[in-house]
Legacy VTK file of the C-alpha trace (Angstrom):
# vtk DataFile Version 3.0
C-alpha trace
ASCII
DATASET POLYDATA
POINTS 509 float
-0.093 -0.044 -0.007
1.554 3.324 -1.176
1.887 6.163 1.568
-0.873 8.210 -0.188
-3.167 5.403 -0.296
-2.381 4.724 3.708
-3.456 8.932 4.005
-6.696 8.446 2.547
-7.633 5.052 4.744
-6.466 6.944 8.000
-8.570 10.035 6.788
-11.935 7.550 6.350
-11.714 6.270 9.577
-12.223 8.092 13.449
-8.507 7.642 14.645
-8.624 10.256 17.645
-10.904 8.814 19.900
-9.513 5.165 19.002
-5.841 6.337 19.716
-6.563 8.194 22.710
-8.826 5.027 24.209
-5.498 2.764 23.191
-3.019 4.823 24.965
-5.295 5.361 28.083
-7.322 2.634 28.527
-8.652 3.565 32.186
-10.731 6.472 30.439
-14.544 5.512 30.172
-15.594 5.533 26.609
-18.095 8.368 25.944
-21.376 7.101 24.050
-21.905 7.985 20.956
-25.456 9.271 19.968
-29.064 8.409 21.122
-30.268 8.742 24.388
-27.064 7.420 26.090
-25.079 10.010 24.443
-27.485 12.844 25.568
-27.406 11.903 28.915
-23.556 11.402 28.930
-23.304 14.890 27.767
-25.974 16.688 30.062
-24.701 14.745 33.291
-21.041 14.977 32.206
-20.620 11.442 33.193
-17.439 10.635 30.729
-16.383 14.039 31.745
-16.208 13.607 35.451
-14.269 10.018 34.940
-17.065 8.363 35.795
-19.279 5.528 33.532
-22.967 4.762 33.436
-22.482 1.476 35.544
-20.885 3.199 38.629
-23.428 5.980 38.494
-26.030 3.108 38.699
-24.625 1.117 41.591
-24.125 4.467 43.688
-27.493 5.333 42.911
-28.921 2.170 43.800
-26.387 2.472 46.986
-27.750 5.577 48.026
-31.473 4.555 47.723
-30.860 1.395 49.703
-28.659 3.655 52.538
-31.813 6.365 52.842
-35.133 4.395 51.795
-35.558 3.811 55.609
-36.960 7.135 55.989
-39.963 6.197 53.826
-41.205 3.780 56.730
-39.406 5.809 59.766
-41.166 9.213 58.611
-44.843 7.484 57.784
-44.203 5.840 61.237
-43.775 9.286 63.227
-46.586 11.194 61.430
-49.262 8.569 61.649
-49.194 8.880 65.047
-52.787 9.293 66.934
-52.275 12.889 67.513
-51.102 13.786 64.053
-54.252 13.331 62.286
-53.482 11.458 59.298
-52.829 8.051 58.070
-49.884 5.981 57.149
-50.523 5.533 53.754
-51.106 9.238 53.488
-47.598 9.780 55.296
-46.036 7.398 53.388
-46.637 8.873 49.889
-45.615 12.174 50.717
-42.623 11.439 52.582
-41.866 9.447 49.049
-43.102 12.584 46.962
-40.365 14.776 49.017
-38.180 12.564 48.346
-38.292 12.153 44.743
-38.945 15.986 44.013
-36.161 16.933 46.103
-33.554 14.252 44.486
-34.512 14.929 41.081
-33.801 18.769 41.466
-30.232 17.242 42.694
-30.011 15.607 39.550
-31.458 18.167 37.339
-30.710 21.420 38.984
-27.561 20.793 40.782
-26.430 17.692 38.758
-24.692 16.472 41.844
-25.069 12.885 42.848
-26.889 13.598 46.490
-30.540 12.845 47.735
-32.921 14.636 49.322
-35.764 13.674 51.808
-37.727 14.265 54.838
-34.900 15.176 57.669
-34.291 13.146 60.786
-34.675 15.075 63.602
-36.963 17.982 61.743
-39.555 15.472 61.586
-39.323 14.739 65.574
-39.354 18.781 65.851
-42.921 18.748 63.743
-44.285 15.917 65.489
-43.227 15.941 69.156
-42.460 19.236 69.983
-45.345 21.179 67.766
-48.247 18.714 67.650
-47.597 16.465 70.984
-48.862 17.772 74.257
-52.237 19.704 73.262
-50.976 22.722 71.990
-53.575 23.584 69.491
-51.665 23.475 66.629
-52.735 20.962 63.536
-50.872 19.064 61.079
-51.955 21.850 58.291
-50.416 24.291 60.330
-47.203 22.681 60.871
-46.841 22.143 57.136
-47.449 25.924 56.892
-44.455 26.385 58.958
-42.208 24.004 56.884
-43.271 25.940 53.580
-42.341 29.226 55.230
-39.103 27.503 56.258
-38.743 26.885 52.896
-39.754 30.125 51.277
-37.174 31.693 53.599
-34.375 29.403 52.585
-35.094 30.185 49.281
-35.011 33.655 49.878
-31.747 33.389 51.873
-30.060 31.300 48.852
-30.897 33.756 46.535
-29.858 37.009 48.126
-26.876 35.213 49.645
-27.418 35.863 53.359
-27.676 32.298 54.297
-24.262 32.193 55.383
-24.413 35.174 57.065
-27.529 33.762 59.415
-25.509 30.980 59.901
-22.734 32.569 61.606
-25.184 34.618 63.850
-25.701 30.923 65.829
-23.337 30.910 68.484
-20.467 27.895 67.805
-21.420 26.484 71.202
-25.070 26.069 69.861
-24.010 25.167 66.400
-22.427 22.414 67.870
-24.730 21.562 70.744
-27.858 21.007 68.165
-27.020 17.738 66.477
-26.273 16.308 69.747
-29.232 17.461 71.128
-31.234 16.031 68.113
-29.308 12.745 68.043
-30.427 12.459 71.637
-33.828 13.379 71.235
-34.932 10.995 68.493
-32.400 8.012 70.091
-34.815 8.791 72.972
-37.995 8.459 70.748
-36.749 5.396 69.236
-36.463 3.932 72.646
-40.045 4.839 73.481
-41.738 3.821 70.550
-39.738 0.257 71.076
-40.471 0.190 74.920
-37.198 -0.171 75.797
-37.626 3.248 77.937
-41.002 3.140 79.591
-42.978 5.194 81.963
-42.302 5.052 85.735
-44.148 6.140 88.560
-41.500 7.607 90.567
-38.634 8.259 88.177
-41.025 9.425 85.289
-38.798 6.908 82.828
-37.339 3.660 83.368
-35.736 0.761 81.151
-38.050 -1.906 80.624
-38.001 -4.984 82.975
-36.800 -8.456 81.255
-37.675 -10.198 84.582
-39.361 -13.575 83.774
-40.141 -14.141 87.265
-41.821 -10.682 87.718
-45.680 -10.738 88.491
-47.505 -9.219 85.577
-44.368 -10.834 83.071
-46.166 -11.392 79.533
-43.947 -12.963 76.515
-45.268 -10.431 73.926
-44.395 -7.341 76.286
-40.627 -7.977 75.818
-40.592 -8.758 71.864
-40.221 -5.233 70.806
-37.590 -3.903 73.087
-35.814 -7.198 72.429
-36.393 -7.034 68.575
-34.899 -3.407 68.930
-31.833 -3.652 70.908
-30.885 -6.693 68.960
-31.690 -4.712 65.718
-29.209 -1.673 66.819
-26.499 -3.978 67.493
-26.781 -5.890 64.237
-26.702 -2.143 62.659
-23.367 -1.251 64.361
-21.517 -4.508 63.383
-22.648 -4.400 59.921
-21.712 -0.417 59.734
-18.212 -1.723 61.251
-17.921 -4.443 58.460
-18.820 -1.426 55.814
-21.802 -3.147 54.572
-23.995 -0.631 52.368
-27.443 -0.065 53.500
-26.586 -1.462 56.993
-29.468 0.631 57.958
-32.252 -0.739 55.989
-30.958 -4.432 56.526
-31.092 -3.796 60.197
-35.015 -2.610 59.899
-35.401 -5.869 57.811
-33.622 -7.936 59.857
-35.376 -6.710 62.818
-38.847 -7.338 60.896
-38.010 -10.913 60.535
-37.028 -11.360 64.167
-40.077 -9.522 65.062
-42.347 -12.125 63.222
-40.521 -15.309 64.434
-40.730 -14.529 68.448
-44.394 -13.356 67.328
-44.823 -16.400 65.618
-43.544 -18.719 68.553
-46.145 -16.563 70.976
-48.726 -17.585 68.526
-48.176 -20.990 68.915
-48.001 -20.675 72.561
-51.556 -18.811 72.343
-49.723 -15.397 73.849
-52.842 -12.952 73.294
-50.476 -9.974 71.992
-49.051 -12.532 69.387
-52.167 -13.939 68.568
-53.864 -10.238 68.201
-51.062 -9.176 65.976
-51.400 -12.041 63.350
-55.174 -11.638 63.559
-55.048 -8.041 62.500
-52.804 -8.313 59.651
-54.221 -7.419 55.933
-53.224 -6.055 52.838
-54.545 -3.388 51.382
-54.531 -1.847 47.612
-51.247 0.217 46.631
-53.349 2.811 45.461
-55.173 3.163 48.603
-52.464 5.061 49.969
-52.673 7.495 47.153
-56.311 8.120 47.808
-55.210 8.686 51.542
-52.718 11.512 50.624
-55.117 13.107 48.487
-57.671 13.382 51.016
-55.327 14.146 54.047
-51.988 15.846 52.777
-51.892 16.858 49.333
-51.830 20.717 49.777
-53.393 20.655 53.391
-50.785 23.688 53.946
-53.274 25.824 51.781
-56.601 24.296 52.530
-56.506 24.025 56.566
-52.848 25.358 56.972
-54.148 29.000 57.734
-56.916 27.906 60.154
-55.633 28.454 63.673
-58.914 28.564 65.598
-58.023 25.714 67.962
-54.769 27.279 69.279
-56.250 30.554 69.291
-59.075 29.142 71.616
-56.330 28.851 74.028
-53.727 31.851 73.506
-54.001 35.082 72.086
-52.925 36.140 68.664
-49.311 37.715 69.855
-48.341 34.680 71.047
-49.180 32.874 67.655
-47.039 35.604 65.735
-44.259 34.568 68.471
-44.602 31.009 67.909
-44.487 31.100 64.083
-41.510 33.410 64.168
-39.581 31.032 66.427
-41.055 27.971 64.821
-39.871 29.128 61.411
-36.507 29.983 63.072
-36.145 26.785 64.835
-36.886 24.849 61.605
-34.458 26.759 59.305
-31.447 26.314 61.879
-32.021 22.887 62.010
-32.126 22.373 58.615
-29.197 24.919 57.825
-26.785 23.042 60.130
-28.204 19.824 58.650
-27.822 20.673 54.926
-24.561 22.490 55.265
-22.724 19.681 57.303
-23.940 17.006 55.184
-23.093 19.049 51.793
-19.442 19.596 52.997
-19.206 15.660 54.259
-20.550 14.041 51.638
-18.680 16.183 48.679
-15.739 16.029 50.503
-15.450 12.081 50.687
-15.840 12.135 46.772
-13.477 15.292 46.259
-15.915 17.266 44.738
-14.662 20.468 46.481
-13.203 23.686 44.682
-9.906 24.848 45.497
-11.352 26.628 48.591
-12.479 23.351 49.839
-16.179 24.623 49.225
-18.423 21.928 47.610
-18.972 22.460 43.716
-22.403 24.067 42.559
-22.950 24.744 46.227
-25.328 27.650 45.567
-27.454 25.394 43.336
-27.366 22.510 45.680
-28.980 25.104 48.479
-31.469 26.185 46.060
-32.591 22.557 45.175
-32.636 21.964 49.228
-35.177 25.251 49.343
-37.530 24.415 46.590
-37.540 20.890 47.573
-38.731 22.045 51.120
-41.462 24.282 49.512
-42.507 21.251 47.297
-42.539 18.849 50.534
-44.717 21.305 52.584
-47.356 21.166 49.719
-47.246 17.387 49.629
-47.648 17.236 53.036
-43.973 16.280 54.410
-41.499 17.615 56.994
-38.745 19.771 55.736
-36.686 18.180 52.852
-33.270 18.247 53.286
-30.012 16.625 51.901
-29.300 13.004 53.492
-25.744 12.253 54.919
-26.685 8.807 53.643
-25.626 10.222 50.257
-21.823 9.597 50.948
-22.419 6.102 50.805
-23.168 6.667 47.175
-20.454 9.144 46.294
-18.138 6.739 48.083
-18.902 3.950 45.747
-17.812 6.279 42.821
-20.747 8.412 42.086
-20.116 11.968 40.800
-22.932 13.258 38.729
-26.659 14.054 38.613
-27.090 10.821 36.972
-26.383 8.982 40.686
-29.207 11.247 42.028
-31.647 10.302 38.997
-31.265 6.789 39.801
-32.083 7.124 43.363
-35.274 9.182 42.514
-36.419 6.362 40.230
-35.905 3.814 43.066
-38.128 6.092 45.322
-40.840 6.234 42.523
-40.882 2.481 42.520
-41.272 2.438 46.254
-44.350 4.425 46.131
-46.249 1.281 45.445
-44.757 -0.693 48.152
-46.837 1.145 50.961
-48.734 -2.092 52.310
-45.723 -3.913 52.784
-44.035 -1.137 54.708
-46.857 -1.016 56.697
-45.901 -4.253 58.067
-42.797 -3.399 59.365
-43.131 -2.861 62.933
-42.265 0.205 65.231
-39.456 -1.743 67.032
-37.685 -2.133 63.589
-38.241 1.359 62.722
-36.768 2.440 65.911
-33.526 0.844 65.281
-32.869 3.706 62.567
-33.877 6.505 65.007
-31.455 5.098 67.709
-28.879 4.475 65.174
-29.204 8.222 63.478
-28.995 9.352 66.887
-25.801 7.605 67.406
-24.323 8.811 64.178
-25.260 12.576 65.239
-23.369 12.291 68.509
-19.980 12.845 66.891
-20.588 16.552 67.017
-20.027 16.440 70.671
-16.106 16.313 70.014
-16.368 19.824 68.536
-17.519 21.344 71.908
-14.515 23.184 73.946
-15.521 21.263 77.132
-12.302 23.092 78.657
-13.985 26.452 78.162
-16.610 26.862 80.710
-18.551 29.541 78.528
-18.949 27.064 75.537
-19.186 24.023 77.841
-22.515 25.342 79.667
-24.381 26.895 76.607
-23.675 23.319 74.764
-25.187 21.426 77.634
-27.890 23.485 78.295
-28.728 23.298 74.739
-28.817 19.503 74.547
-30.108 18.875 77.857
-33.082 20.686 77.604
-33.795 19.234 73.856
-33.554 15.457 75.330
-35.289 16.134 78.824
-37.643 19.052 77.780
-38.958 17.027 74.922
-38.398 19.896 72.991
-35.766 20.686 70.171
-36.849 24.806 69.802
-36.608 25.028 73.507
-33.287 23.514 73.690
-32.151 26.259 70.974
-33.701 28.874 72.973
-32.295 28.114 76.152
-28.767 27.665 74.514
-29.102 31.108 72.647
-30.198 33.094 76.051
-27.907 31.167 78.157
-24.943 32.221 75.701
-26.198 35.872 75.539
-26.315 36.098 79.578
-22.926 34.429 80.007
-21.523 36.728 77.440
-22.767 39.979 79.475
-21.723 38.656 82.951
-18.212 37.812 81.503
-18.117 41.470 80.190
-18.157 40.577 76.774
-20.847 41.965 75.108
-18.856 42.814 71.711
-18.891 38.959 71.007
-23.141 38.867 70.637
-23.851 39.856 67.074
-27.071 41.962 66.471
-28.361 38.697 64.571
-28.058 36.620 67.796
-29.677 39.501 70.075
-32.738 39.524 67.644
-32.778 35.558 67.711
-32.417 35.738 71.430
-35.419 38.078 72.172
-37.684 36.256 70.021
-36.995 32.937 71.713
-37.329 34.603 75.171
-40.567 36.043 74.223
-41.611 32.336 73.526
-40.672 31.373 76.781
-42.695 34.308 78.295
-45.837 34.752 76.113
-46.667 31.426 75.129
LINES 1 510
509 0 1 2 3 4 5 6 7 8 9 10 11 12 13 14 15 16 17 18 19 20 21 22 23 24 25 26 27 28 29 30 31 32 33 34 35 36 37 38 39 40 41 42 43 44 45 46 47 48 49 50 51 52 53 54 55 56 57 58 59 60 61 62 63 64 65 66 67 68 69 70 71 72 73 74 75 76 77 78 79 80 81 82 83 84 85 86 87 88 89 90 91 92 93 94 95 96 97 98 99 100 101 102 103 104 105 106 107 108 109 110 111 112 113 114 115 116 117 118 119 120 121 122 123 124 125 126 127 128 129 130 131 132 133 134 135 136 137 138 139 140 141 142 143 144 145 146 147 148 149 150 151 152 153 154 155 156 157 158 159 160 161 162 163 164 165 166 167 168 169 170 171 172 173 174 175 176 177 178 179 180 181 182 183 184 185 186 187 188 189 190 191 192 193 194 195 196 197 198 199 200 201 202 203 204 205 206 207 208 209 210 211 212 213 214 215 216 217 218 219 220 221 222 223 224 225 226 227 228 229 230 231 232 233 234 235 236 237 238 239 240 241 242 243 244 245 246 247 248 249 250 251 252 253 254 255 256 257 258 259 260 261 262 263 264 265 266 267 268 269 270 271 272 273 274 275 276 277 278 279 280 281 282 283 284 285 286 287 288 289 290 291 292 293 294 295 296 297 298 299 300 301 302 303 304 305 306 307 308 309 310 311 312 313 314 315 316 317 318 319 320 321 322 323 324 325 326 327 328 329 330 331 332 333 334 335 336 337 338 339 340 341 342 343 344 345 346 347 348 349 350 351 352 353 354 355 356 357 358 359 360 361 362 363 364 365 366 367 368 369 370 371 372 373 374 375 376 377 378 379 380 381 382 383 384 385 386 387 388 389 390 391 392 393 394 395 396 397 398 399 400 401 402 403 404 405 406 407 408 409 410 411 412 413 414 415 416 417 418 419 420 421 422 423 424 425 426 427 428 429 430 431 432 433 434 435 436 437 438 439 440 441 442 443 444 445 446 447 448 449 450 451 452 453 454 455 456 457 458 459 460 461 462 463 464 465 466 467 468 469 470 471 472 473 474 475 476 477 478 479 480 481 482 483 484 485 486 487 488 489 490 491 492 493 494 495 496 497 498 499 500 501 502 503 504 505 506 507 508
């Protein structure tokens, strides 16, 4: 073959890409044309150094790590005093997760997923709704919507960081600790590990088989929950993906095995359990959601008659402001901490150590919260479990898209999810509480000021059964201690304003 002929042949081929692939075999091949090509260019899969296979595995991993929220959140919001069914709460939670995760996929184009945040749901259910406050489920969705609108405004204007900095460091570090203790305590109560006690108010469940009144069925739930938490810990230590989900499913199996034994010996609780099992049409949950949760924020959210029956209009204004502040602070610390942690694990930071596309991720978070409130679920935020997908190689929004698609499928599994007992979902609450305790190491216990402020913050959250009151006490304590130590200049104007609102809450509501 002549040199001229060789040149003609080379020009008729596509040598550039092939030559590159031959010399750099580690580089993933870019799809050419079609849907795969469009997806690759849109999400930048090949450009990021990833592949569709890796992104799909990462998306599934993230879903497995955080799907427990559908069951846990539905269980919390279906408490009798909330006023909605398990099915309605399940669908609302799923819609919030789908909307938030799709925003991460298409707006932020990041491999992270969103859903109703743990801790924030506890604040709404066990602080705003429990105890005859007069507030309704729909009222709380209005608070959540306000939280989302505030976040949206702060994100667009760039003020979100300034609000974050206005909260004393000691309070910021104590909030995750307090929320962790709070939701772990709730989990232990739901599983009957911690029970009412006439003399000490609370106590540890008795496993004494010789005690008067001992029944086999009564100890199954606490036993299952304790074993489940230990199992999650072991799986996490062994770095098994989706440890929380497997812990919940394993605890469920154990729960029914133990009750099966109880049924065989005619234990009343076990017999009642199995006789009460029934399966519903998956579409029933959608119907319940449409009647009870969808747009409840607009149809009933502005009706505060029950609250005003025993309170003044002025106290309602204070509650609105402080509740919005509490929701914003919890969501703000949760989101910012998660974004930094998850992105650092996947080397998704810029040269300044800030997560890439930070503003778009926070914008996705704010829009998702508004969407979730309209759907009927608590504040939607970025899940720390997203780190699991990033850890296996997820780098783009395609990972988030895969996670969202799996949440869509999960929407139709509510009848099966409803069979999962409280003792099994309680394992997730307890374990997430354990994970949130890591922030305690950030507190400077050698500094008397920081120590007392942090201690009061998370202690009041736990023992006072109120996240917002814990935050309020912490901020007020910070202001008072700084005043008494002659460091007034350390108190910012924003901190003063927030402290005054919380003081008004304690005095007027």
